[in-house]
C-alpha positions as CSV (number, residue, x, y, z in Angstrom):
1,M,43.6,11.6,6.1
2,D,42.9,12.5,2.5
3,L,44.3,16.0,1.7
4,S,41.2,17.0,-0.3
5,F,38.8,15.9,2.4
6,F,40.9,17.7,5.1
7,I,40.8,21.0,3.1
8,A,37.0,20.6,2.4
9,A,36.3,20.0,6.1
10,R,38.4,23.1,7.0
11,Y,36.3,25.2,4.7
12,F,33.1,23.8,6.1
13,R,34.2,24.5,9.7
14,S,35.2,28.0,9.0
15,K,35.2,30.1,12.2
16,K,34.4,33.3,10.4
17,K,31.0,33.7,12.0
18,R,29.9,36.6,9.7
19,N,31.1,34.9,6.6
20,F,28.1,34.9,4.2
21,I,29.4,31.8,2.5
22,T,29.5,29.9,5.8
23,I,25.9,31.0,6.6
24,L,24.8,29.9,3.1
25,S,26.4,26.5,3.6
26,R,24.5,26.1,6.9
27,I,21.2,27.1,5.2
28,S,22.0,24.5,2.5
29,M,22.5,21.9,5.1
30,I,19.2,22.7,6.8
31,G,17.4,22.6,3.5
32,V,18.7,19.2,2.7
33,A,17.8,18.0,6.2
34,V,14.2,19.2,5.9
35,G,13.8,17.7,2.4
36,T,15.3,14.4,3.5
37,M,13.1,14.3,6.6
38,A,10.0,15.0,4.5
39,L,10.9,12.2,2.1
40,V,11.3,9.6,4.9
41,I,8.1,10.6,6.7
42,V,5.9,10.7,3.5
43,L,7.2,7.4,2.2
44,S,6.7,5.8,5.6
45,V,3.1,7.0,5.7
46,F,2.5,5.5,2.2
47,N,4.0,2.2,3.4
48,G,1.7,2.3,6.5
49,L,-1.4,3.0,4.3
50,E,-0.5,0.2,2.0
51,D,0.0,-2.2,4.9
52,L,-3.3,-1.1,6.4
53,I,-5.2,-1.7,3.2
54,K,-3.6,-5.0,2.7
55,G,-4.5,-6.0,6.3
56,L,-8.1,-5.0,5.8
57,Y,-8.5,-6.8,2.5
58,A,-6.6,-9.8,3.8
59,S,-9.0,-10.1,6.8
60,F,-12.0,-10.5,4.4
61,D,-10.3,-12.1,1.3
62,A,-8.8,-15.5,1.2
63,E,-5.0,-16.0,1.2
64,L,-5.4,-17.9,-2.1
65,K,-8.4,-17.7,-4.6
66,I,-9.0,-20.1,-7.5
67,E,-10.9,-18.5,-10.4
68,P,-11.6,-19.7,-14.0
69,A,-9.2,-18.3,-16.5
70,M,-12.1,-17.9,-18.9
71,G,-15.8,-17.6,-18.1
72,K,-17.7,-16.8,-14.9
73,S,-18.1,-20.2,-13.3
74,F,-16.9,-23.8,-13.5
75,E,-18.1,-27.3,-12.6
76,V,-16.9,-29.1,-9.4
77,D,-17.3,-32.5,-8.0
78,E,-16.6,-33.9,-4.5
79,E,-13.5,-35.9,-5.6
80,W,-11.9,-32.8,-7.2
81,I,-12.6,-30.6,-4.2
82,N,-11.2,-33.2,-1.8
83,S,-8.0,-33.5,-3.9
84,L,-7.5,-29.8,-3.7
85,A,-8.2,-29.8,0.1
86,A,-5.5,-32.5,0.4
87,V,-2.7,-30.4,-1.2
88,D,0.1,-29.8,1.3
89,G,-0.3,-26.5,3.0
90,V,-4.1,-26.1,2.5
91,E,-5.9,-25.8,5.8
92,V,-9.4,-24.8,4.7
93,L,-11.0,-24.8,1.2
94,T,-14.2,-22.8,0.9
95,E,-16.6,-23.1,-2.1
96,V,-18.0,-19.8,-3.3
97,I,-20.9,-18.7,-5.5
98,E,-20.9,-15.0,-6.2
99,D,-23.2,-12.9,-8.3
100,N,-25.3,-9.7,-8.2
101,A,-28.9,-9.9,-7.0
102,L,-31.7,-7.6,-6.0
103,F,-32.4,-7.3,-2.2
104,R,-35.5,-5.9,-0.6
105,F,-36.0,-5.2,3.1
106,G,-39.3,-3.5,3.9
107,D,-39.8,-0.8,1.4
108,N,-36.1,-0.5,0.4
109,Q,-34.4,-2.2,-2.5
110,L,-30.7,-2.5,-3.5
111,V,-28.7,-4.4,-6.1
112,A,-25.7,-5.9,-4.2
113,T,-23.3,-8.8,-4.4
114,L,-24.6,-12.1,-3.1
115,K,-21.7,-14.2,-1.8
116,G,-22.7,-17.8,-1.1
117,V,-20.1,-19.6,1.0
118,S,-19.7,-23.1,2.6
119,D,-20.0,-23.3,6.4
120,N,-16.2,-23.3,7.0
121,F,-16.1,-19.6,5.8
122,L,-16.9,-18.5,9.4
123,N,-14.0,-20.6,10.9
124,Q,-11.3,-18.5,9.3
125,G,-11.5,-15.2,11.3
126,R,-12.8,-13.2,8.3
127,F,-14.4,-10.6,10.5
128,D,-11.7,-10.3,13.2
129,K,-10.6,-6.9,11.9
130,G,-13.0,-4.1,11.7
131,Y,-16.5,-3.9,13.3
132,F,-19.1,-6.6,13.7
133,Q,-22.6,-6.5,15.2
134,G,-25.1,-9.2,15.8
135,E,-24.8,-13.0,15.4
136,L,-21.9,-14.7,13.5
137,S,-24.0,-17.4,11.9
138,L,-25.2,-18.6,8.5
139,G,-28.1,-20.5,10.0
140,K,-29.1,-24.0,9.2
141,E,-31.0,-25.9,6.5
142,G,-34.5,-24.3,6.2
143,Q,-33.5,-21.3,8.2
144,P,-30.7,-19.5,6.3
145,H,-29.0,-16.4,7.8
146,A,-27.3,-13.5,6.1
147,I,-24.4,-11.4,7.2
148,I,-24.5,-8.0,5.5
149,G,-22.1,-5.0,5.0
150,R,-22.8,-1.9,7.0
151,G,-23.3,0.2,3.8
152,V,-25.9,-2.4,2.6
153,S,-27.6,-2.3,6.0
154,Y,-27.8,1.5,5.8
155,F,-29.3,1.6,2.2
156,L,-31.8,-1.1,3.1
157,S,-32.5,0.3,6.6
158,V,-32.0,-3.2,8.2
159,D,-32.8,-3.4,11.9
160,L,-31.5,-6.6,13.4
161,E,-34.0,-6.2,16.3
162,Q,-36.9,-6.8,13.9
163,E,-37.3,-10.5,14.6
164,F,-39.9,-11.3,12.1
165,E,-38.8,-9.1,9.2
166,L,-37.1,-11.1,6.4
167,M,-35.0,-10.0,3.5
168,H,-36.3,-10.9,0.0
169,V,-33.8,-11.8,-2.6
170,Y,-34.5,-11.8,-6.4
171,Y,-32.4,-13.2,-9.3
172,P,-33.4,-13.0,-12.9
173,K,-33.8,-16.0,-15.1
174,A,-34.6,-16.6,-18.7
175,P,-38.4,-16.6,-19.1
176,R,-40.2,-19.5,-20.8
177,A,-41.3,-18.9,-24.4
178,G,-44.8,-17.6,-24.5
179,S,-45.1,-17.1,-20.7
180,I,-46.5,-13.8,-19.5
181,D,-46.3,-14.6,-15.8
182,P,-43.9,-12.1,-14.1
183,N,-42.9,-14.8,-11.6
184,S,-41.4,-16.9,-14.3
185,M,-38.8,-14.1,-15.0
186,Y,-37.0,-14.4,-11.6
187,N,-36.2,-16.6,-8.7
188,R,-37.1,-15.5,-5.2
189,E,-35.9,-16.5,-1.8
190,V,-36.2,-15.1,1.7
191,I,-33.4,-14.9,4.3
192,K,-33.0,-13.5,7.8
193,P,-30.2,-10.9,8.3
194,V,-28.5,-11.6,11.7
195,G,-25.2,-9.8,11.5
196,I,-23.6,-6.5,10.2
197,F,-19.9,-6.2,9.4
198,S,-17.7,-3.2,8.5
199,I,-14.2,-3.8,7.1
200,E,-13.6,-1.5,4.2
201,K,-16.1,0.7,2.3
202,Q,-15.9,-1.4,-0.9
203,F,-17.0,-4.5,1.0
204,D,-19.4,-2.7,3.3
205,D,-21.4,-1.2,0.4
206,E,-21.4,-4.3,-1.7
207,Y,-21.4,-7.7,0.0
208,I,-24.1,-9.9,1.6
209,I,-22.8,-13.3,2.9
210,V,-25.3,-16.2,2.7
211,P,-25.0,-20.0,2.9
212,L,-23.8,-21.8,-0.2
213,D,-27.0,-23.9,-0.6
214,F,-29.1,-20.7,-0.5
215,A,-27.1,-19.1,-3.3
216,R,-27.0,-22.3,-5.3
217,R,-30.8,-22.6,-5.1
218,L,-31.5,-19.0,-5.9
219,L,-29.1,-18.8,-8.8
220,N,-29.7,-22.3,-10.1
221,Y,-25.9,-23.0,-10.1
222,G,-26.1,-26.7,-9.3
223,N,-22.5,-28.0,-9.2
224,R,-21.0,-24.8,-10.6
225,R,-18.9,-22.4,-8.5
226,T,-17.5,-19.0,-9.2
227,A,-14.4,-19.4,-7.0
228,L,-12.7,-21.6,-4.4
229,E,-11.0,-19.8,-1.5
230,I,-8.1,-21.3,0.4
231,K,-6.8,-20.7,3.9
232,V,-3.1,-21.7,4.1
233,Q,-1.8,-23.6,7.2
234,E,0.0,-21.5,9.7
235,G,3.7,-21.5,9.2
236,K,3.4,-22.6,5.5
237,D,4.8,-20.4,2.7
238,V,1.8,-18.9,0.8
239,Q,3.7,-18.7,-2.5
240,R,4.9,-22.3,-2.2
241,V,1.3,-23.5,-1.6
242,K,0.2,-21.3,-4.5
243,R,2.5,-23.1,-6.9
244,R,1.3,-26.5,-5.7
245,V,-2.3,-25.5,-6.2
246,R,-1.6,-24.1,-9.6
247,E,0.1,-27.3,-10.7
248,K,-3.0,-29.2,-9.4
249,V,-5.7,-27.1,-11.2
250,G,-3.8,-26.5,-14.4
251,E,-3.9,-23.6,-16.9
252,E,-7.7,-23.5,-17.0
253,F,-7.7,-21.7,-13.6
254,L,-6.0,-18.6,-12.1
255,V,-4.6,-18.9,-8.5
256,K,-4.4,-15.4,-6.9
257,D,-2.8,-14.4,-3.6
258,T,-4.2,-11.4,-1.7
259,D,-2.1,-8.8,-3.5
260,E,-3.1,-10.2,-6.9
261,Q,-6.8,-10.0,-6.0
262,H,-6.5,-6.2,-5.6
263,A,-3.6,-5.6,-8.0
264,S,-5.0,-2.4,-9.5
265,L,-5.6,-0.8,-6.1
266,L,-2.1,-1.6,-4.8
267,M,-0.5,-0.5,-8.1
268,T,-2.3,2.8,-7.7
269,I,-0.9,3.3,-4.2
270,R,2.6,2.4,-5.4
271,L,2.4,4.8,-8.3
272,E,1.2,7.6,-6.0
273,K,4.2,6.8,-3.7
274,L,6.5,6.9,-6.7
275,F,5.2,10.3,-7.9
276,V,5.4,11.7,-4.4
277,F,9.0,10.5,-4.2
278,I,9.8,12.1,-7.5
279,T,8.1,15.4,-6.5
280,L,9.8,15.6,-3.1
281,T,13.2,14.7,-4.7
282,F,12.7,17.6,-7.1
283,I,12.0,19.9,-4.2
284,L,15.1,18.5,-2.5
285,A,17.0,19.3,-5.7
286,V,15.7,22.9,-5.7
287,A,16.8,23.2,-2.0
288,S,20.2,22.0,-3.1
289,F,20.7,25.0,-5.4
290,N,22.1,26.7,-2.3
291,I,24.9,24.2,-2.4
292,F,25.7,25.2,-5.9
293,F,25.6,28.9,-5.0
294,S,27.7,28.5,-1.8
295,L,30.4,26.4,-3.6
296,S,30.4,28.9,-6.5
297,M,31.0,31.8,-4.2
298,L,33.5,29.8,-2.2
299,A,35.4,29.1,-5.5
300,I,35.5,32.8,-6.2
301,E,36.6,33.7,-2.6
302,K,39.3,31.1,-2.5
303,K,41.0,31.8,-5.8
304,K,44.2,32.8,-4.1
305,D,44.2,29.6,-2.0
306,I,43.6,27.6,-5.2
307,A,46.5,29.4,-7.0
308,V,48.8,28.6,-4.0
309,L,47.8,24.9,-4.1
310,F,48.5,24.9,-7.9
311,S,51.9,26.4,-7.3
312,M,52.7,23.8,-4.7
313,G,52.0,21.0,-7.3
314,A,48.2,20.4,-6.8
315,T,46.4,19.0,-9.8
316,Q,43.1,20.0,-11.3
317,K,41.7,16.6,-10.1
318,L,42.7,17.5,-6.5
319,I,40.9,20.9,-6.7
320,R,37.8,19.4,-8.1
321,S,37.9,16.7,-5.4
322,I,38.1,19.4,-2.7
323,Y,34.9,21.2,-3.9
324,I,33.0,18.0,-4.6
325,K,33.8,16.8,-1.1
326,E,32.8,20.2,0.4
327,G,29.4,19.8,-1.2
328,A,29.2,16.2,0.0
329,I,30.0,17.3,3.6
330,I,27.2,19.9,3.4
331,A,24.6,17.6,1.8
332,L,25.4,14.4,3.8
333,S,25.5,16.3,7.1
334,G,22.0,17.6,6.3
335,A,20.9,14.2,5.0
336,L,22.1,12.4,8.2
337,V,20.2,14.9,10.4
338,G,17.1,14.5,8.1
339,L,17.2,10.7,8.2
340,L,17.5,10.8,12.0
341,L,14.7,13.3,12.4
342,G,12.5,11.3,10.0
343,F,13.2,8.1,11.9
344,V,12.4,9.7,15.3
345,I,9.2,11.3,14.1
346,C,8.0,8.1,12.4
347,W,8.8,6.1,15.5
348,L,6.9,8.6,17.7
349,Q,3.9,8.5,15.3
350,D,3.9,4.7,15.3
351,T,4.3,4.4,19.0
352,F,2.1,7.2,20.3
353,G,-0.1,8.2,17.3
354,L,0.7,11.9,17.5
355,V,-1.2,12.9,14.4
356,S,-4.8,11.7,14.4
357,L,-6.9,10.8,11.3
358,G,-9.7,13.0,12.7
359,V,-12.3,10.4,11.8
360,T,-14.1,8.9,14.7
361,S,-15.4,5.8,12.9
362,S,-12.1,4.9,11.2
363,I,-10.5,1.5,11.8
364,V,-7.3,3.2,13.1
365,E,-7.2,6.4,15.1
366,S,-3.9,7.8,13.8
367,Y,-2.0,7.9,10.5
368,P,-0.3,4.5,10.1
369,V,3.5,4.6,9.3
370,K,5.9,1.8,8.4
371,M,9.6,2.5,8.0
372,Q,11.4,0.5,5.3
373,V,15.2,0.3,4.9
374,A,14.7,0.7,1.1
375,D,13.2,4.1,1.6
376,F,16.2,5.3,3.6
377,V,18.6,3.8,0.9
378,Y,16.8,5.4,-2.0
379,T,16.6,8.8,-0.2
380,S,20.3,8.6,0.6
381,L,21.1,7.8,-3.1
382,S,19.0,10.7,-4.2
383,V,20.9,13.1,-1.9
384,I,24.2,11.7,-3.2
385,L,23.2,12.2,-6.9
386,I,21.9,15.7,-6.3
387,T,25.0,16.6,-4.3
388,F,27.3,15.5,-7.1
389,L,25.3,17.4,-9.7
390,A,25.2,20.6,-7.6
391,S,28.9,20.4,-6.7
392,Y,30.4,19.4,-10.1
393,R,30.1,22.8,-11.9
394,P,31.7,24.9,-9.1
395,A,34.4,22.3,-8.7
396,L,35.1,22.5,-12.5
397,I,35.3,26.3,-12.3
398,A,37.7,26.2,-9.3
399,S,40.0,23.7,-11.1
400,R,40.4,26.2,-14.0
401,V,41.8,29.0,-11.9
402,K,44.9,30.6,-13.6
403,T,47.8,30.3,-11.1
404,V,49.7,33.4,-12.3
405,A,46.7,35.7,-12.3
406,H,45.9,35.2,-8.6
407,L,49.3,34.9,-6.9
């Protein structure tokens, strides 16, 4: 066994129960354990929230989305659509026309996002997560159906039981020169709402899903589309399919996966996680001041022991090593306890949902958690760095003890 580690371990296991330095070392260990546990738990909760948001968005969004690099829409033809649908890994390709429109139901009006989609949109399990009420149908030619977000249904006071009440949809158009007819300023269509979905507030308060032909007729889009959405075949690598599609469409289009479609939101969550990590690490560093004080006091108390070691041929490097390893034993013992407690608490939360969100209408009942090896590694590295910084100064002081003065 290394001599410096053996001596450090002896100091840590001191049997002097009333020794204040020993008590302070135990308090230091507890402080590190609590700080480490808090880091693991909070980071795991952020991971869980990120996964939950990704899952909710992924259930509504396409795995891959093709958008124009410039402009709002682009021309399509059947041959080009078929060539994209034939790309290896593409299971379903959905044509999309999306724009804002004015909706009126009864006496209520709301500007929301009209999303016209081809029929295969409903064959992709887009509403499997969350809440759905009513009929999952876009109707047929001459009898179009709309599926609306719960927030939209609330603002418009939509009642699916009203069989004969239709939703009126208005979209502005450039008026003809010299015309004073108000009807020439907008297109108007009617559609029957048959379903209400609730996935995430942003979608619930904004989207109304309608058939592609209905949107094309209302918006006068013809062969133009605002996006193409792709469902990837099960078992195929999304990124590999993305590269194939990007090669096919060229630089005039952007091909985005689910993360890129909501890059700003996910970046915000990751930045929050980073700042929380820095904050809790700072708190952990403050808690580690006890290590500095306990080692400083230990260096003062053990001056005679250090002088004896010097007289026996010990070097300054050996003395510094003893005190740095003493600090490491205190901190790493606390860190191991903290990592274990954090793991157990996160496992209990994930398995039994001990802490509830307290929201009866939420998608999940309890706080989501997801443990990642990287969080445990970064937490451990933070403890190691803090320990070294807290232990170095007392170790330096101890190594400068004058042998003759303390014998």
